[in-house]
Residue, then its C-alpha position, 0 to 999 in steps of 0.5 A: m500500500s502506498l504511503s499516499k493511500v496510508a495518509w488519506l486513510i489516516l486523515g479519513t479516520a481523523a476526520l471521523a472525530a469532527a463534524h462533517g456537514h449539513i444543509d444550512r441554507i437553501d436558495i430558491d428564486g432569490k429567497s433564502y431559507g434556513g436549514f436545520l442547524v444540527d449544532q444549534y436547534p436540538h438544544e433550543q426551546n424555540v426552533p423556527d419553522l423551516i422547509a428543512w427536515s430536522t434530524a437527531a444526527t447532532q454530530d453530522g455523522p453518516v448513515q451507514t450501510f447496516d441502516y440502508n434498509q431502515p428509516n434512517i436512510i430516508c432523510h437521516q437519523d430520526a428525521k422529522p418533516g419541516a413545517l414549511a415549503g419552499e416554492v419553486a416553479a417546475g424547471g426552476n433551480v434549488t441551490i443548496h448550501w452545505s455548512k462544510w465538507f472534507e476533501d477526503h470524503r469523496g463520492p457522488v452527489i445524488s438528488y431525488l423527489a417524492n410527491c407527498n400527495g398532500s401536505c409534506a409537513s405531516v407526511n409519513k416518511t416511510e410512505l414516500e416514493f422517490f424518483k432520482i432527478e440527478e446524479a454525478g459521480l466520478l468526473d475524472n479518473s486520471k489521478s487516483p483517487g479521482r475527481w468526484a462530484s463532492d469535489e465540485l461541490m467544494a469548489a463551488n463554495n459547498t453549494w450544489t444546484v438542483n434542477i427541478p424537472s419541468d414536466i412534473a405535475a404541480g404539488n408538494y414534494v420532498l427533495r432528498h439531497e445526498i452526498f456519499a463519502l467513499h474514503l472507507a468504502m473498500g470494506d464492510n460498512g465503510a461507505q457513508a451516506y449523508p442524506q438531507c431532506l426539504n419540502l418544496k411546493v412545485t408550481g406550473g409544470g406538466t402532468a408527469t407523475p414519475k413512479g418512485i420507490p421507498a428510500t429503504q430500497f435504494y441501496t444494498p451494502t454490496d452495490p458496486g458503487i458502495l463497496i468499492d476501493i476508490f484508491n485502486n485506480i478505478a476506470t469507471y464508477v456505477i452511481p448507486g440507487p435507481a435509474l435516473y428519471k428520464g423526464r424532459d429536463a432530467a438528462p444526466p450531466t455531461i462531464a468529460v472523464h479521462p480514461t487511464g486504461a486501468s480496469s476496475t478490480a473487484l474488491s473480493s479479488s483484491p490480494a489484501r483487505t484493509t482493516l481499519y477501525a476507529a471509534p470517535q467520540g460523539c461523531g455519530y459514526g457507529p450504531y446510534e439511537n434508533s439504529s438497526q444495529i445499536n448493539a452490534p460491533h462497529d468495525p467499518l473496514s474489518m474482515r468478516g469474522k475477525g471481531r472488533p478490536k479492543g476499545s468500546l464505543n462512546l456513543e451519545a444519543a442526542g435528540g431534539r427538544n419540542g417547543t414553540r416554533r418561530e419563523p426563521s429570521a435573516h439573523n438566523i440565516a446570517k448566523s448560519d453563514e458566519r458559522s459556515e465561513a468559519t468552518r468551510s476550509p477543507l482538509s486538503t492534505p493530511p496534517a503534519a501530525l498525521q503524516s507518517t515518515k517512511t518505514k521499512a517493511t520490517g513489521k515495526k509499528r509507529k504511532a501517529g495521532g493528531r487533531a482534525g476538528g476534535k478528538v481523534a484516536a491514537v493509531t498504530i500503523n503497521t507498514a509491513g506487507s500491503a495491509l494497513d492496521v489502524t487500531k484504537r489505542g486511546w484518546i489524545 
């Protein structure tokens, strides 16, 4: 395994200890709507009415593969509908701003719509049937691990513009917007999904009523776009989920991909399987409240049957408080912008504290540790052979 790959995997492990990101602002036709601020609203008595859905993922952690067939995959952990709806004309754009994102968390960006057939404020999320309206994945594979849709999002100041199909019937819809992080996806339970939802009132339009499916049927842990080693010079990438809706304005983006001649290697045939384990405190990365595997061991890149390394998960269930709602204000949105500006800079290279000096393949172990927005686990790197072992050794 190359030292550059080791560095990115160490950085990915450290980033687990820091918040990842959430939608903090939505812009539609010149009007701004506040997102659900997971670092603020769950701790307040008076939460404003929003178009964004609330979530209990207060540390911006992911939905992991063991919950892909559970309600948490729909709009994130214990998500609840927003009370309001943002009005957009069919064929119009919805611009979504994320609070932050990490460069090493590379992966596709996907958006879906589901007709609420009534008010989205009171919809049962398990009854929503989504159809995919856009997708973008691997954009350039000329240099591993490639340039991804998530890189484009970061280059656009953490924003992504979603075009609403012009031919869909007017009505109330839930827009489900999602980023996948694939930096740990070469092993079981490694792919990370970050779904977010918001309510829309679509006006004008046509008569199309695309057929959808429940979000709990989108993905399986072994889909080729979910169980994949993006550091293996992949030639192509299959974006997860159902087929793209082929409406009048729903053609996939045309983006040049520069082939390298490298062929994609099936993970199961790889000569060495990477083992990686980290249990960041309060990250939400691991079985959480209402998870289908709340009592299950969490070892995102473990080989099956190997068990879990020593060290217990420190999981803290977090939930919101109910209280009187108030209308969102420009002040709240401004506060959100200030917060996102302060945290927007990505980790483009591994911090010096996480960089490992070159080690001969003697089996000797060295410790590396560092901080990336919060506590990270001290890790032991074994560079003998082709495998990387990162094992929880304590908190620094």
